[in-house]
ROKOL-828741 format. One record per residue (C-alpha): residue in one letter; x, y, z. Coordinates in steps of 0.001 Angstrom, whole numbers, plus 524288, in hexadecimal, padded with zeros to 5 digits. Last residue first. Layout:
ROKOL-828741
aXYZ
...
end
This chain:
ROKOL-828741
v5E8936E4B532CCA
n5DEA86E72C338C9
l5E86C6E250342AB
f5E7106DC0134FD1
d5EA346CD7834A10
t5F6BA6D2E4344B0
s5FAAA6D912350BB
f602E86CD283574C
n60B0C6CB16349FA
l60E156DA91349AD
i611926D99935858
t61AC86CE5535610
k6217B6D4E634B11
v6224D6E29F35244
n627EE6D9B735D8C
q633A26D4F5354DF
f635C16E2B635048
l636486E89C35E88
v63F246DD4C36275
k6499F6E187357DA
i648476EFB235B36
e649756ED37369E4
l655826E4B8367A6
e65C656EF4535F69
i659376F95736A20
n65E3E6F04437470
k66A086ED7336C7B
f66CC66FC0E36BD8
i66E026FDB637A3E
s661EB7044A3817B
e663FD711DE387B2
s658F2718283800F
s6504C70EA738881
l648087054237FB8
a63A967050737A44
g633E26FB3F37189
f629596FD0C3686A
a61D756F6E7360C0
c613C46FF1235AA4
y604E07010735896
y6015B70CA835056
p5F7CF717CA35317
e5F7657221034849
s5F97E7308D348CF
n6065D72F2233F81
v60A97724CC348AC
v605337227D3564F
t609CC717F43606E
k6048770B5C36520
a60B0C701DB36DF4
v610FA6F48736DAB
s61D8A6F1E43765E
s62AAA6EADC3734A
l635BB6E53837B17
p6310C6D7CD37B03
l623CC6D576374F1
a61C806CC1337D19
k615FF6D5AD3865D
q6114C6DC9337982
e606F66D12E3774D
f5FE296D57838339
m5FDF06E39737F35
i5FD116E05F37188
a5F00F6D8C03742E
n5E9936E47137AD3
d5EDB86EE8B370E5
f5E8106E54F366B4
e5DAD56E34036C5F
a5DA806F30136E76
q5DF396F56036101
n5D5006ECE535A21
a5D71D6EB9634BEA
v5E5066F0E734C89
v5E8546F7DC33F4E
h5E434705A234558
a5EFF5703D634EBE
p5F8E870580343A2
f603846FB9B34303
l610C56F69E349A0
l61906701F834AB4
s6270E6FE81350A8
e62CA87064A35B91
i63A0D706E336126
l63AE67112536D3E
i648A27147B37214
q6476C71BB537FA2
t64D7D724DF388EF
d651C6730C438119
s6499172D2F37547
q64B59722D936B29
v643DE71EEF35F2D
l6438E71224357BD
v639D570ECE34D9A
a635D87015F3496F
s6329C6FBA133C6D
l62EB46EE6633817
e631846EC4232A87
d6341B6DD9C32CA2
s643596DFE7329E8
n643086E9613350E
t640BC6F90C335A5
i646FC7011533E5A
v644B870FB133EA0
i64DF471706347F2
s6482C723F034D44
g64BB17333334E6E
d6465F734F13409F
a64BAA728C7339B7
l6573B71FA333C9B
e6551D713EB33457
i6565E705C933618
n6530A6F9DF32E0F
w6537D6EE73334EC
d656506DFD833225
h661AE6DEFE33C58
e66FC66E0DA33D78
n675496EB18346FE
q67CCB6F6993429B
h6710E6FDC633E3F
l669CA6FC6134B93
f6763C701A5352AF
e675BF70DC934991
n6690A7110034BB8
i6690E70FD535A65
e674C5718D73599F
n66D6D722F2350AD
l6620F7218B35A17
s66AA5725BD364A0
m66FA471F8E370BA
end
């Protein structure tokens, strides 16, 4: 299955998403303006959503500890740190086999968006903003 095939499948189904094929990835934005990027390798499909820059977390060690316990309740998603333009960010992501069926990819995206909302709500007490 190719990115073009995944893109076509996502466009054929009804949801409140804006879907764009860009630079070897698919960028999906929902009606809440949450975005996720889907990339594919030979063995894996990764769907990632940036949460916030690490510097806005008041106490990263405390937040990291809290989110480690909280993420067990997040179906299909994990929380990690990544680097964007030399700046560390927290992100939520889901990973699937590149052999996954289209419906499972769509489900992963739906659940990731739900989990991002949950994580953002959970995180507010830890942020400096």
